[in-house]
Structures are given as structure tokens and as C-alpha cells.
FIVEX-522274 format. One line per 10 residues: number of its first residue (from 1); their letters; for each residue x, y, z of N, C-alpha, C, O. Coordinates in Angstrom, 3 decimals, decimal comma, padded with zeros to 6 digits. Layout:
<nodes>
NUM = A = X Y Z X Y Z X Y Z X Y Z | ... $
</nodes>
This chain:
<nodes>
1 = XXXXXXXXXX = 118,549 081,180 103,358 117,892 081,903 104,526 117,414 080,840 105,564 116,707 079,902 105,197 | 117,787 080,987 106,811 117,389 080,020 107,872 115,896 080,326 108,291 115,337 081,419 108,207 | 115,388 079,193 108,739 113,878 079,324 109,049 113,885 079,455 110,631 114,616 078,809 111,381 | 112,954 080,395 111,005 112,909 080,563 112,506 112,356 079,336 113,206 111,557 078,590 112,640 | 112,777 079,138 114,411 112,261 077,975 115,182 110,836 078,144 115,567 110,359 079,279 115,585 | 110,109 077,095 115,881 108,698 077,213 116,356 108,600 077,993 117,632 107,630 078,718 117,851 | 109,613 077,852 118,496 109,511 078,606 119,748 109,642 080,110 119,483 108,912 080,897 120,085 | 110,555 080,528 118,594 110,713 081,919 118,259 109,447 082,441 117,670 108,946 083,505 118,034 | 108,911 081,620 116,693 107,660 082,096 116,029 106,602 082,289 117,020 105,848 083,256 116,919 | 106,482 081,374 118,045 105,372 081,465 119,063 105,677 082,734 119,830 104,748 083,492 120,105 $
11 = XXXXXXXXXX = 106,952 083,022 120,204 107,234 084,296 121,038 106,851 085,485 120,186 106,311 086,446 120,734 | 107,088 085,492 118,902 106,705 086,595 118,050 105,195 086,747 118,028 104,669 087,851 118,170 | 104,528 085,674 117,854 103,070 085,725 117,805 102,518 086,212 119,144 101,621 087,054 119,105 | 102,914 085,818 120,200 102,471 086,290 121,539 102,717 087,774 121,568 101,807 088,498 121,973 | 103,923 088,327 121,155 104,278 089,671 121,170 103,263 090,379 120,371 102,646 091,336 120,841 | 103,054 089,899 119,075 102,109 090,522 118,181 100,694 090,584 118,738 100,022 091,605 118,596 | 100,258 089,573 119,333 098,777 089,542 119,860 098,793 090,511 121,057 097,818 091,239 121,241 | 099,847 090,551 121,870 099,895 091,501 123,128 099,799 092,957 122,535 098,940 093,713 122,988 | 100,599 093,350 121,598 100,536 094,602 121,030 099,223 095,042 120,368 098,770 096,182 120,474 | 098,635 094,023 119,659 097,261 094,211 119,090 096,346 094,544 120,123 095,607 095,524 120,030 $
21 = XXXXXXXXXX = 096,355 093,768 121,123 095,405 093,944 122,304 095,594 095,360 122,964 094,637 096,044 123,325 | 096,846 095,723 123,085 097,132 097,078 123,639 096,637 098,223 122,638 096,164 099,273 123,074 | 096,758 097,988 121,406 096,307 099,043 120,451 094,729 099,095 120,477 094,134 100,172 120,438 | 094,079 097,877 120,546 092,626 097,970 120,676 092,154 098,694 121,990 091,216 099,491 122,020 | 092,886 098,336 123,031 092,580 099,002 124,323 092,711 100,463 124,254 091,867 101,200 124,762 | 093,824 100,931 123,591 094,080 102,397 123,467 093,044 103,040 122,660 092,561 104,117 123,010 | 092,635 102,358 121,464 091,595 102,866 120,618 090,286 103,083 121,340 089,589 104,071 121,110 | 089,947 102,117 122,247 088,756 102,271 123,030 088,748 103,543 123,989 087,722 104,173 124,249 | 089,948 103,831 124,458 090,166 105,015 125,260 089,879 106,297 124,447 089,242 107,249 124,898 | 090,421 106,232 123,180 090,165 107,397 122,187 088,700 107,487 121,865 088,182 108,600 121,781 $
31 = XXXXXXXXXX = 087,991 106,387 121,678 086,642 106,388 121,317 085,857 107,141 122,497 085,064 108,055 122,268 | 086,145 106,684 123,738 085,457 107,175 124,880 085,815 108,697 124,980 084,898 109,493 125,177 | 086,990 109,100 124,864 087,340 110,554 124,907 086,565 111,279 123,780 086,046 112,355 124,078 | 086,441 110,845 122,613 085,766 111,499 121,546 084,278 111,655 121,953 083,716 112,739 121,795 | 083,686 110,666 122,434 082,266 110,676 122,846 082,105 111,780 124,011 081,155 112,562 124,056 | 083,081 111,744 124,878 082,934 112,834 125,987 082,969 114,201 125,476 082,196 115,059 125,902 | 083,912 114,446 124,506 083,951 115,781 123,907 082,804 116,280 123,127 082,426 117,451 123,139 | 082,227 115,239 122,389 080,918 115,508 121,725 079,879 115,945 122,724 079,146 116,896 122,453 | 079,775 115,279 123,898 078,739 115,577 124,876 079,029 116,904 125,533 078,112 117,697 125,749 | 080,280 117,168 125,856 080,568 118,447 126,383 080,014 119,616 125,523 079,484 120,601 126,036 $
41 = XXXXXXXXXX = 080,157 119,458 124,268 079,699 120,575 123,336 078,227 120,339 123,048 077,657 121,111 122,276 | 077,609 119,398 123,572 076,184 119,188 123,320 075,347 120,016 124,256 075,471 119,835 125,467 | 074,493 120,921 123,785 073,732 121,782 124,676 072,643 120,976 125,407 072,203 121,418 126,468 | 072,183 119,816 124,899 071,267 119,031 125,659 071,776 118,399 127,012 071,034 118,054 127,932 | 073,132 118,299 127,000 073,794 117,634 128,161 074,051 118,714 129,211 075,204 119,025 129,508 | 072,963 119,300 129,788 072,968 120,450 130,629 073,149 120,029 132,119 073,517 120,830 132,978 | 072,879 118,771 132,359 073,150 118,294 133,776 074,087 117,046 133,616 074,197 116,462 132,538 | 074,769 116,666 134,775 075,520 115,548 134,805 074,747 114,224 134,469 075,226 113,346 133,752 | 073,478 114,157 135,067 072,746 113,045 134,841 072,287 112,885 133,243 072,213 111,782 132,701 | 072,027 113,985 132,655 071,587 113,984 131,273 072,900 113,667 130,468 072,812 112,857 129,545 $
51 = XXXXXXXXXX = 074,005 114,200 130,729 075,253 113,882 130,029 075,626 112,555 130,219 076,119 111,988 129,244 | 075,492 111,886 131,336 075,802 110,483 131,593 074,844 109,582 130,709 075,292 108,591 130,133 | 073,651 109,913 130,628 072,634 109,241 129,891 073,030 109,302 128,480 073,087 108,233 127,873 | 073,320 110,428 127,848 073,719 110,538 126,480 075,077 109,752 126,203 075,222 109,139 125,145 | 076,029 109,784 127,145 077,281 109,134 126,963 076,951 107,604 126,905 077,515 106,891 126,075 | 076,078 107,128 127,750 075,737 105,683 127,689 075,246 105,321 126,316 075,622 104,273 125,789 | 074,437 106,132 125,729 073,899 105,725 124,351 074,940 105,947 123,382 075,014 105,197 122,408 | 075,792 106,942 123,550 076,967 107,188 122,461 077,906 106,065 122,422 078,417 105,697 121,364 | 078,172 105,449 123,683 079,155 104,338 123,713 078,747 103,176 122,940 079,572 102,337 122,578 | 077,513 103,094 122,673 077,024 101,952 121,845 077,255 102,042 120,447 077,117 101,056 119,723 $
61 = XXXXXXXXXX = 077,638 103,291 119,965 077,854 103,524 118,494 079,224 103,120 118,057 080,173 103,181 118,838 | 079,343 102,721 116,860 080,662 102,383 116,323 081,451 103,737 116,078 080,869 104,802 115,872 | 082,755 103,607 116,118 083,605 104,863 116,019 083,169 105,708 114,833 083,047 106,928 114,946 | 082,927 105,040 113,657 082,579 105,875 112,501 081,279 106,659 112,735 081,182 107,754 112,181 | 080,334 106,240 113,451 079,177 106,938 113,716 079,480 108,120 114,635 078,879 109,180 114,463 | 080,471 107,968 115,691 080,716 109,022 116,560 081,489 110,160 115,838 081,338 111,324 116,207 | 082,326 109,830 114,801 083,019 110,660 113,991 082,074 111,479 113,019 082,288 112,671 112,796 | 081,079 110,824 112,482 080,023 111,294 111,703 079,211 112,318 112,611 078,842 113,375 112,100 | 078,940 112,054 113,858 078,122 112,826 114,666 078,993 114,133 115,154 078,410 115,181 115,431 | 080,211 114,029 115,230 081,130 115,070 115,571 081,079 116,034 114,347 081,061 117,254 114,513 $
71 = XXXXXXXXXX = 081,058 115,462 113,132 081,216 116,346 111,960 079,787 117,152 111,797 079,728 118,350 111,520 | 078,678 116,327 112,007 077,337 116,925 111,824 077,203 118,062 112,940 076,681 119,139 112,651 | 077,653 117,815 114,128 077,409 118,822 115,171 078,592 119,836 115,128 078,690 120,688 116,011 | 079,483 119,751 114,117 080,644 120,711 114,102 081,364 120,761 115,480 081,558 121,841 116,038 | 081,738 119,633 115,995 082,411 119,626 117,267 083,803 120,054 117,198 084,333 120,658 118,130 | 084,467 119,729 116,013 085,837 119,998 115,857 086,072 120,874 114,577 085,201 121,012 113,718 | 087,318 121,457 114,510 087,595 122,207 113,294 087,812 121,312 112,180 087,979 120,120 112,440 | 087,836 121,718 110,933 087,995 120,871 109,717 089,286 120,029 109,726 089,269 118,893 109,252 | 090,365 120,540 110,236 091,571 119,870 110,264 091,564 118,618 111,203 092,080 117,560 110,841 | 090,995 118,764 112,350 090,856 117,723 113,335 089,859 116,708 112,748 090,111 115,507 112,852 $
81 = XXXXXXXXXX = 088,838 117,095 112,189 087,765 116,174 111,654 088,418 115,374 110,612 088,119 114,181 110,574 | 089,286 115,846 109,734 089,895 115,122 108,712 090,894 114,072 109,321 091,000 112,940 108,850 | 091,544 114,475 110,287 092,499 113,604 111,060 091,725 112,368 111,597 092,221 111,246 111,494 | 090,488 112,575 112,180 089,751 111,661 112,758 089,170 110,673 111,640 088,998 109,484 111,908 | 088,902 111,151 110,499 088,522 110,343 109,389 089,668 109,401 108,956 089,477 108,212 108,702 | 090,867 110,009 108,890 092,023 109,184 108,487 092,247 108,098 109,533 092,471 106,938 109,188 | 092,185 108,480 110,843 092,410 107,548 111,929 091,273 106,350 111,735 091,533 105,160 111,911 | 090,124 106,799 111,391 089,008 105,721 111,309 089,442 104,718 110,298 089,231 103,526 110,520 | 090,006 105,088 109,251 090,472 104,210 108,142 091,517 103,281 108,657 091,445 102,072 108,435 | 092,521 103,838 109,363 093,553 103,067 109,939 093,080 102,067 110,936 093,516 100,916 110,921 $
91 = XXXXXXXXXX = 092,185 102,483 111,814 091,530 101,709 112,888 090,853 100,505 112,239 091,066 099,355 112,622 | 089,959 100,845 111,156 089,155 099,829 110,508 090,069 098,847 109,907 089,737 097,662 109,921 | 091,292 099,243 109,329 092,188 098,223 108,815 092,681 097,369 109,863 092,724 096,153 109,676 | 093,071 097,902 110,986 093,532 097,139 112,112 092,537 096,126 112,579 092,873 094,948 112,704 | 091,365 096,526 112,833 090,295 095,710 113,378 089,699 094,755 112,392 089,369 093,640 112,798 | 089,535 095,069 111,180 088,791 094,290 110,115 089,718 093,557 109,091 089,349 092,512 108,555 | 090,912 094,120 108,837 091,680 093,614 107,727 093,031 093,144 108,072 093,477 092,239 107,366 | 093,720 093,565 108,972 095,168 093,337 109,279 095,537 091,837 109,284 096,593 091,443 108,791 | 094,650 091,028 109,848 095,011 089,566 110,005 095,251 088,959 108,636 096,299 088,344 108,440 | 094,347 089,091 107,677 094,559 088,428 106,374 095,462 089,200 105,487 096,193 088,606 104,694 $
101 = XXXXXXXXXX = 095,448 090,602 105,587 096,327 091,416 104,661 097,761 091,140 105,097 098,620 091,060 104,218 | 098,094 090,988 106,376 099,469 090,962 106,814 099,980 089,532 107,137 101,133 089,378 107,538 | 099,204 088,568 106,981 099,538 087,184 107,361 100,897 086,768 106,688 101,731 086,141 107,341 | 101,102 087,103 105,445 102,321 086,816 104,709 103,525 087,485 105,343 104,615 086,913 105,365 | 103,332 088,724 105,873 104,472 089,455 106,428 104,849 088,904 107,695 105,998 089,114 108,083 | 104,051 088,222 108,411 104,445 087,662 109,747 104,705 086,196 109,625 104,847 085,532 110,652 | 104,775 085,665 108,492 105,110 084,224 108,289 104,023 083,185 108,577 104,324 082,023 108,852 | 102,788 083,602 108,512 101,766 082,716 108,652 101,396 082,139 107,281 101,622 082,734 106,228 | 100,797 080,906 107,371 100,502 080,204 106,035 099,186 080,741 105,622 098,243 080,768 106,413 | 099,095 081,172 104,400 097,853 081,653 103,794 097,425 080,723 102,716 098,153 080,540 101,740 $
111 = XXXXXXXXXX = 096,173 080,072 102,860 095,777 079,191 101,926 094,393 079,521 101,299 093,522 080,084 101,963 | 094,223 079,172 100,059 092,927 079,347 099,420 092,764 080,829 098,873 093,480 081,754 099,258 | 091,779 080,954 097,963 091,337 082,149 097,439 090,811 083,165 098,501 090,951 084,381 098,371 | 090,226 082,598 099,512 089,565 083,407 100,525 090,536 083,879 101,639 090,161 084,409 102,685 | 091,801 083,632 101,307 092,996 084,056 102,100 092,754 083,436 103,582 093,014 084,126 104,568 | 092,328 082,324 103,692 092,128 081,687 105,047 093,641 081,688 105,713 094,619 081,300 105,073 | 093,713 082,129 106,960 094,958 082,158 107,583 095,057 081,060 108,604 094,091 080,794 109,318 | 096,199 080,412 108,694 096,365 079,504 109,684 097,409 080,127 110,651 098,564 080,389 110,315 | 096,867 080,344 111,930 097,675 081,078 112,916 098,531 080,179 113,775 098,257 078,987 113,918 | 099,508 080,725 114,311 100,389 080,023 115,161 099,683 079,441 116,397 098,812 080,128 116,930 $
121 = XXXXXXXXXX = 099,971 078,295 116,870 099,354 077,675 117,985 099,649 078,358 119,302 100,507 077,930 120,074 | 098,901 079,450 119,540 099,124 080,154 120,851 097,761 080,330 121,527 096,787 080,832 120,965 | 097,781 079,854 122,825 096,589 079,874 123,517 096,455 081,268 124,209 097,435 081,982 124,421 | 095,183 081,605 124,544 094,885 082,898 125,179 095,607 082,926 126,536 096,029 084,000 126,964 | 095,773 081,715 127,271 096,386 081,717 128,464 097,835 082,198 128,382 098,324 082,959 129,217 | 098,577 081,645 127,188 099,865 081,999 126,904 100,004 083,508 126,683 100,982 084,103 127,136 | 099,104 084,100 126,039 099,125 085,414 125,783 099,024 086,316 127,023 099,757 087,281 127,237 | 098,083 085,909 127,770 097,828 086,575 129,146 099,120 086,497 130,047 099,642 087,485 130,565 | 099,527 085,328 130,157 100,791 085,147 130,971 101,925 085,947 130,456 102,597 086,620 131,238 | 102,183 085,914 129,161 103,337 086,573 128,596 103,061 088,143 128,762 103,980 088,868 129,143 $
131 = XXXXXXXXXX = 101,818 088,657 128,482 101,588 090,041 128,646 101,796 090,450 130,196 102,358 091,507 130,483 | 101,342 089,609 131,122 101,618 089,880 132,538 103,064 090,101 132,745 103,467 091,109 133,326 | 103,878 089,164 132,274 105,245 089,221 132,621 106,025 090,367 131,824 107,135 090,752 132,192 | 105,390 090,865 130,748 106,001 092,093 130,034 105,870 093,334 130,902 106,762 094,178 130,984 | 104,631 093,406 131,588 104,373 094,572 132,380 104,732 094,471 133,850 104,702 095,472 134,566 | 105,061 093,303 134,298 105,487 093,011 135,654 106,641 092,076 135,681 106,540 090,924 136,105 | 107,814 092,627 135,188 108,977 091,702 134,933 109,667 091,200 136,258 110,501 090,295 136,268 | 109,226 091,894 137,401 109,808 091,333 138,732 109,099 090,225 139,359 109,511 089,678 140,383 | 107,916 089,857 138,677 107,180 088,685 139,226 107,789 087,453 138,599 107,987 087,411 137,385 | 108,099 086,418 139,429 108,775 085,223 138,898 107,758 084,518 137,871 106,544 084,500 138,073 $
141 = XX = 108,332 083,981 136,831 107,571 083,199 135,948 107,505 081,652 136,318 108,519 080,955 136,319 | 106,266 081,175 136,627 106,123 079,770 136,889 105,522 079,673 138,253 105,284 078,571 138,745 $
</nodes>
């Protein structure tokens, strides 16, 4: 089996980082939408000012707490509430575990019992530039 070139590995790493960033951004939109729905169904949020105040405090909560609040306040039916719990597990894996659990799958070197991962040498600037050119292909590179 042939080994991928460093340039190819770097391109794959940049793509991976870009897609992970997009996933995190999308998850944040879902978190915000979830908080807004909880507020809409909250009888205390009877004015826009009060609703904005509650939303500001809810945005500080982790996703798990928002899902717990929705369950406590019976915001959603049981089927949707279960889907949110399943989604939380997947989101938590992505945010907290995917790097070290998937390092072998993407060809990164894993060393030690603590599964320390040595990542490809990609700078944040390279990720931003690559991402920019993915969404704006008509802009010249360089």
C-alpha cells in the first residue's frame, strides 16, 4: 500500500478541520434555536425584553442543560425529546472525544497510553485561507 504524500495529508487535515468547524458552527445554531423554542413556551417570557433577558441567561448553559430544561418544562413531545438526547451524545462525542478516538482512522500518530495525538502541521491561517477559497472559489489564491 502506498503512503500518502505530506501535501495530500495536509490537504485532508485542512478539509477535516474546516468541516469540523462548520459542524460546530451548525451545532451552535441548533443550540440557539433550542433555547428560543424553550423561551417561546415559557410563560415568564411575556415581553420581548423579558424573553431577551431569559435568552441571554440560557445561552450560557451547555447544550445538555438546555435539553434537560426542555424535558423538565415539557417543551417537546417524548419522541423529539429522545432525539435531542441522542443528538447530545453525538455532539458530545464530536466535541470531546473524536480527536483521540478517530486519530488512527485519519492517519495521525497516536502515542502513549493516554492516546496523545500528534496532529498534522497545519496552521490556523492555512485553515482559514483554505476555508475561504472553498466558499469563494472565484477569488484568486495568493
